[in-house]
C-alpha positions in Angstrom: -102.1 -2.0 -59.8 -99.8 -0.7 -57.0 -96.1 -1.4 -57.5 -94.5 -3.6 -54.8 -91.1 -2.1 -54.1 -89.1 -4.9 -52.7 -86.2 -3.1 -51.1 -85.5 -3.1 -47.3 -86.7 0.0 -45.6 -83.7 -0.3 -43.3 -80.2 -1.8 -43.9 -77.6 -1.6 -41.2 -74.6 -3.6 -39.9 -76.5 -4.1 -36.6 -78.9 -6.4 -38.5 -76.6 -9.4 -39.2 -78.0 -12.2 -37.1 -81.6 -13.3 -37.8 -81.8 -15.3 -34.6 -82.4 -12.2 -32.5 -85.7 -11.7 -34.4 -87.1 -14.6 -32.3 -87.0 -12.6 -29.1 -88.0 -9.4 -30.9 -91.1 -11.1 -32.2 -91.9 -12.6 -28.8 -91.8 -9.3 -27.1 -93.9 -7.6 -29.8 -96.5 -10.3 -29.5 -96.9 -9.8 -25.8 -98.4 -6.3 -26.2 -100.7 -4.9 -28.8 -98.9 -1.6 -29.0 -95.5 -0.5 -27.9 -92.6 1.8 -28.6 -89.1 1.4 -29.9 -87.5 1.4 -26.5 -89.9 -1.0 -25.0 -89.3 -3.5 -27.8 -85.5 -3.0 -28.2 -84.4 -2.8 -24.6 -85.4 -6.3 -23.5 -83.7 -7.7 -26.6 -80.3 -5.9 -26.1 -80.5 -6.4 -22.3 -80.9 -10.2 -22.9 -78.0 -10.2 -25.4 -75.5 -8.4 -23.1 -76.5 -10.2 -19.9 -73.4 -11.5 -18.2 -72.9 -15.2 -17.6 -70.1 -16.3 -15.2 -67.9 -19.0 -16.6 -65.2 -21.0 -15.0 -62.0 -22.3 -16.6 -61.0 -24.4 -18.4 -62.5 -22.6 -21.4 -63.5 -24.4 -24.6 -61.4 -23.9 -27.7 -64.2 -22.1 -29.5 -64.7 -19.6 -26.6 -61.0 -18.8 -26.6 -61.0 -18.5 -30.4 -63.9 -16.1 -30.2 -62.4 -14.0 -27.5 -59.1 -13.9 -29.3 -60.6 -12.7 -32.6 -63.8 -10.8 -31.7 -63.2 -9.2 -28.3 -60.2 -7.1 -29.1 -60.9 -3.7 -27.8 -59.3 -2.2 -24.7 -62.6 -2.6 -22.8 -62.0 -6.4 -23.0 -58.5 -6.4 -21.6 -59.4 -7.9 -18.2 -61.7 -10.5 -19.8 -59.1 -11.5 -22.3 -56.5 -12.0 -19.5 -59.1 -14.2 -17.6 -59.8 -16.4 -20.6 -56.5 -16.4 -22.6 -53.9 -15.8 -19.9 -51.5 -18.4 -18.6 -53.6 -18.9 -15.5 -57.2 -18.5 -16.6 -59.7 -17.3 -14.0 -63.4 -16.9 -13.7 -64.8 -14.5 -16.3 -68.2 -13.0 -17.0 -69.0 -13.2 -20.7 -72.1 -11.7 -22.4 -74.7 -14.3 -23.3 -74.5 -13.3 -26.9 -70.8 -13.9 -26.9 -71.3 -17.5 -25.8 -73.9 -18.1 -28.4 -71.9 -16.4 -31.2 -68.8 -18.5 -30.3 -70.8 -21.7 -30.8 -69.0 -23.7 -33.5 -72.4 -24.5 -35.0 -72.9 -20.8 -35.8 -71.9 -20.0 -39.4 -70.6 -16.6 -38.5 -69.4 -15.0 -35.3 -70.2 -11.4 -36.2 -73.3 -9.4 -35.4 -72.9 -8.7 -31.7 -75.5 -6.3 -30.4 -74.5 -3.2 -28.4 -76.3 -0.1 -27.1 -76.5 1.5 -30.6 -78.5 -1.6 -31.6 -81.4 -0.5 -29.5 -82.2 2.0 -32.2 -81.0 0.0 -35.1 -81.8 -3.7 -34.9 -85.6 -3.6 -34.4 -86.0 -2.0 -37.9 -85.0 -5.3 -39.3 -88.2 -6.6 -37.8 -90.2 -3.9 -39.6 -88.3 -4.3 -42.8 -89.1 -8.0 -43.0 -92.8 -7.6 -42.1 -92.7 -9.0 -38.6 -93.3 -5.8 -36.7 -95.7 -3.0 -37.5 -94.0 0.3 -38.1 -95.2 3.1 -35.8 -96.9 1.0 -33.1 -94.1 -1.6 -32.9 -96.7 -4.3 -32.5 -96.7 -7.8 -33.7 -97.8 -8.7 -37.2 -99.0 -12.1 -38.3 -95.6 -12.9 -39.8 -94.1 -12.7 -36.3 -96.7 -15.2 -35.1 -95.6 -17.4 -38.0 -92.0 -17.3 -36.9 -92.9 -18.0 -33.3 -95.0 -21.0 -34.3 -91.6 -22.4 -35.5 -89.7 -21.5 -32.4 -89.6 -24.1 -29.6 -90.1 -22.7 -26.0 -86.6 -23.8 -25.1 -85.1 -21.3 -27.5 -87.0 -18.4 -26.1 -86.0 -19.6 -22.6 -82.4 -19.6 -23.7 -82.6 -15.8 -24.1 -83.3 -15.6 -20.3 -80.8 -18.3 -19.1 -77.8 -19.5 -21.1 -78.3 -22.9 -22.6 -75.5 -24.7 -24.4 -78.0 -27.1 -26.0 -80.5 -24.6 -27.3 -78.7 -21.7 -29.0 -81.4 -19.3 -30.1 -79.2 -17.7 -32.7 -79.1 -20.8 -34.7 -81.9 -21.3 -37.3 -83.7 -24.6 -37.8 -84.5 -25.5 -41.4 -88.1 -24.4 -40.8 -87.0 -21.0 -39.4 -84.5 -20.6 -42.2 -87.2 -21.2 -44.8 -89.4 -18.5 -43.4 -86.6 -16.0 -43.1 -85.4 -16.7 -46.7 -89.0 -16.0 -47.9 -89.1 -12.8 -45.9 -85.7 -11.7 -47.3 -86.7 -12.3 -50.9 -90.2 -10.9 -50.5 -88.9 -7.6 -49.0 -85.5 -7.1 -50.8 -85.7 -8.9 -54.1 -84.9 -5.7 -56.1 -81.4 -5.7 -54.5 -80.8 -9.4 -53.8 -81.4 -10.8 -57.3 -79.0 -8.5 -59.2 -76.5 -8.6 -56.4 -76.1 -12.3 -56.3 -76.5 -12.6 -60.0 -73.5 -10.3 -60.5 -71.5 -11.9 -57.8 -71.9 -15.3 -59.4 -70.9 -14.0 -62.8 -67.7 -12.5 -61.3 -66.7 -16.0 -60.5 -64.0 -17.1 -58.2 -64.2 -19.3 -55.1 -65.0 -16.5 -52.7 -65.8 -12.8 -52.4 -65.7 -10.2 -49.6 -68.0 -7.5 -48.3 -66.1 -4.8 -50.2 -66.5 -6.4 -53.6 -70.3 -6.9 -52.9 -70.7 -3.4 -51.5 -69.1 -1.8 -54.5 -71.9 -3.3 -56.6 -74.7 -1.7 -54.6 -74.7 1.9 -56.1 -75.3 0.8 -59.7 -77.9 -1.8 -58.5 -79.8 0.8 -56.5 -79.7 3.4 -59.3 -80.9 0.9 -61.8 -83.9 0.0 -59.6 -84.7 3.6 -58.9 -84.5 4.4 -62.6 -86.9 1.5 -63.5 -89.4 2.2 -60.8 -89.4 6.0 -61.4 -91.1 5.2 -64.8 -94.0 3.6 -63.1 -97.1 5.2 -61.5 -96.2 5.6 -57.8 -97.7 7.4 -54.8 -95.8 10.4 -53.3 -94.5 8.4 -50.4 -92.9 5.8 -52.8 -91.3 8.5 -54.9 -89.9 10.1 -51.7 -88.5 6.6 -50.8 -86.9 6.3 -54.2 -85.3 9.7 -53.9 -83.8 8.7 -50.5 -82.5 5.5 -52.1 -80.8 7.5 -54.8 -79.0 9.6 -52.2 -78.0 6.4 -50.4 -76.5 5.1 -53.6 -74.5 8.3 -54.0 -73.1 8.0 -50.5 -72.1 4.3 -51.0 -70.5 5.1 -54.3 -68.3 7.7 -52.7 -66.6 4.8 -50.9 -66.2 2.6 -53.9 -62.8 1.0 -54.4 -61.6 2.4 -51.0 -60.0 0.1 -48.5 -62.3 -1.8 -46.1 -63.0 0.1 -42.8 -66.1 -1.7 -41.5 -68.0 1.5 -40.8 -68.7 3.2 -44.1 -72.1 3.3 -45.8 -70.8 0.6 -48.2 -70.2 -1.9 -45.3 -73.3 -0.8 -43.4 -75.6 -1.3 -46.4 -74.2 -4.6 -47.7 -73.9 -6.5 -44.4 -77.6 -7.2 -44.0 -77.6 -8.6 -47.6 -74.8 -11.1 -46.8 -74.7 -12.2 -43.1 -78.3 -13.4 -42.9 -77.6 -15.6 -45.9 -75.0 -17.4 -43.7 -77.8 -17.9 -41.2 -80.1 -19.5 -43.7 -77.3 -21.7 -45.2 -76.8 -20.1 -48.6 -73.4 -18.6 -47.9 -70.5 -20.1 -45.9 -67.2 -18.8 -44.4 -63.9 -20.5 -44.1 -63.1 -18.0 -41.4 -66.2 -17.3 -39.3 -64.7 -14.0 -38.0 -64.1 -12.4 -41.4 -66.5 -10.9 -44.0 -65.3 -13.3 -46.7 -67.9 -15.6 -48.2 -68.3 -18.7 -50.4 -71.4 -19.7 -52.4 -73.1 -22.9 -51.6 -74.7 -25.2 -54.2 -78.0 -24.3 -52.5 -77.6 -20.6 -53.4 -76.8 -21.5 -57.0 -79.9 -23.7 -57.2 -81.9 -20.8 -55.7 -80.7 -18.3 -58.3 -81.3 -20.8 -61.2 -84.8 -21.5 -60.1 -85.5 -17.8 -59.4 -84.4 -17.0 -62.9 -85.0 -13.3 -63.1 -86.2 -10.4 -61.0 -89.3 -10.2 -63.1 -90.1 -13.8 -62.1 -90.1 -13.1 -58.3 -93.8 -13.3 -57.8 -94.1 -16.5 -59.8 -91.1 -18.0 -58.0 -92.4 -17.2 -54.5 -95.9 -18.4 -55.4 -95.2 -21.5 -57.4 -91.6 -22.7 -56.9 -90.3 -21.6 -53.5 -90.9 -24.9 -51.6 -89.7 -27.0 -54.6 -86.5 -25.0 -54.6 -86.1 -25.6 -50.9 -86.5 -29.3 -51.3 -83.9 -29.4 -54.0 -81.5 -27.3 -52.0 -81.8 -29.7 -49.1 -81.7 -32.7 -51.4 -85.0 -33.9 -50.0 -86.9 -36.7 -51.8 -90.4 -35.2 -51.8 -93.9 -35.8 -53.2 -96.7 -33.3 -53.9 -99.1 -32.8 -50.9 -102.5 -34.2 -51.4 -105.6 -32.1 -50.9 -106.2 -34.0 -47.6 -102.6 -33.1 -46.5 -103.3 -29.5 -47.5 -106.6 -29.2 -45.7 -105.1 -30.5 -42.5 -102.0 -28.3 -42.6 -103.9 -25.2 -43.6 -106.6 -25.6 -41.0 -104.0 -26.2 -38.3 -102.0 -23.1 -39.4 -105.1 -21.0 -39.6 -106.1 -21.9 -36.1 -102.6 -21.0 -34.7 -102.4 -17.7 -36.6 -106.0 -16.5 -36.2 -106.9 -13.2 -34.7 -109.4 -12.6 -31.9 -112.2 -12.8 -34.5 -110.9 -16.0 -36.0 -109.3 -14.8 -39.3 -105.7 -15.4 -40.4 -103.8 -14.0 -43.4 -103.9 -16.5 -46.3 -100.3 -16.0 -47.2 -99.0 -16.7 -43.6 -101.4 -19.6 -43.3 -100.0 -21.1 -46.5 -96.4 -20.4 -45.5 -96.7 -22.1 -42.2 -98.5 -25.0 -43.7 -96.0 -25.4 -46.5 -93.0 -25.2 -44.2 -94.4 -27.9 -41.9 -95.4 -30.2 -44.7 -92.0 -30.0 -46.3 -89.9 -30.6 -43.3 -92.1 -33.0 -41.3 -93.7 -35.0 -44.1 -91.5 -34.4 -47.1 -94.4 -33.0 -49.1 -94.5 -29.9 -51.2 -97.4 -27.4 -51.0 -96.6 -24.2 -52.9 -98.4 -21.0 -51.9 -100.2 -20.7 -55.2 -101.6 -24.2 -54.9 -102.7 -23.4 -51.3 -104.7 -20.5 -52.6 -106.4 -22.6 -55.2 -107.2 -25.4 -52.7 -108.7 -22.8 -50.3 -110.9 -21.4 -53.1 -112.1 -24.9 -54.0 -112.6 -25.8 -50.3 -114.7 -22.7 -49.7 -117.0 -23.6 -52.7 -117.4 -27.1 -51.4 -117.9 -26.1 -47.7 -119.0 -22.5 -47.5 -120.3 -23.0 -44.0 -116.8 -24.0 -42.9 -114.3 -21.9 -44.9 -114.9 -18.1 -45.1 -112.8 -15.3 -46.7 -112.5 -11.6 -46.4 -110.9 -9.4 -49.1 -108.4 -6.6 -49.0 -109.1 -3.1 -50.3 -108.2 -4.1 -53.9 -110.8 -6.9 -53.8 -108.3 -9.8 -53.5 -108.7 -12.6 -51.0 -106.7 -11.8 -47.9 -107.9 -13.7 -44.8 -109.4 -17.1 -44.2 -111.5 -18.4 -41.3 -112.3 -21.9 -40.4 -115.7 -21.7 -38.6 -116.2 -25.2 -37.0 -115.1 -28.8 -37.0 -116.5 -30.5 -40.0 -116.6 -34.0 -41.5 -114.0 -34.8 -44.1 -114.9 -34.0 -47.7 -115.7 -36.9 -50.0 -112.4 -36.6 -51.9 -110.5 -36.5 -48.7 -111.7 -39.9 -47.8 -110.6 -41.4 -51.1 
């Protein structure tokens, strides 16, 4: 069987805020094929769009300007906002959203360099197809959880609908994507950070752990049967580990390979509610009870597949202290069919995993019912046997079930009526 290497293909300090993925996914979905510039430019242009504001300025805007906009290029803006006689100022839209006191962190501002950096977070998390820069079904799954007001807020500033904030539904999907695509790094990283103890840790401490983690992963995977491209990828990771190690124990600078590589493994976890900061402007973090529950339920790196398939939504419910019940087959049928219709391609098929993810997320947060991915798969198999004229499957190149199609409206099954 092919080995699933769960390590981000790209890790960069530009990839801190997950909320920007909403607009990236939206633009990718609008065209079947694209290029990096066509995808990235609308995102960064929206982020840096200027919004004219009048005094008096809120305390959180002044705090943000004081701590985050410190370069000489901001001298005039700082005088307008922080001076004794405040005047009208034009702030970037992203600055207003990042300053929002509801945001768990104020870092992650995009700039011109982000045009060539941030979109790779979309490819690394399986939302964007590498090469064509077109939308994958996972992007459609995300957009199904994004209200239109949030997308509109990228065009016109809205104090009520900050698109950089993640709802519980959006955070659940993003957490799944992070684990599914970076588990080889994430599990040992957080396992070691928890064992270090203490009430907090900073980016330097976490970054210093990366070289040994990466080398351990490379050593383990090198003993397996891998295609040439995966072995080339491991060789590149080993070089990255060496570069990061050269900065170990050095003072923090914010721009070294250590900081660049660790930030995407920390800041997004603030967005999904697993890390907190006492100072939103600094790279110092505290564990939440939810993160500790996640790691306890995850158990081990070897348990990743089982965890994602059979315990992910149960863990989420425990993390949010939700009182839940198991979804019935009728609940599952309804949610899976609705998700399948929303995510279907032009020929009517939708990936089973995304269909199950969307159904599971909606059931958990709207009905307080748990439907794990593995159970969704079993229910779909049974459903197809009972109603082959309604539920159809296609398989992937390895012979596994990959896509589902619901052909037409049908009467409820007998057990659904009971």
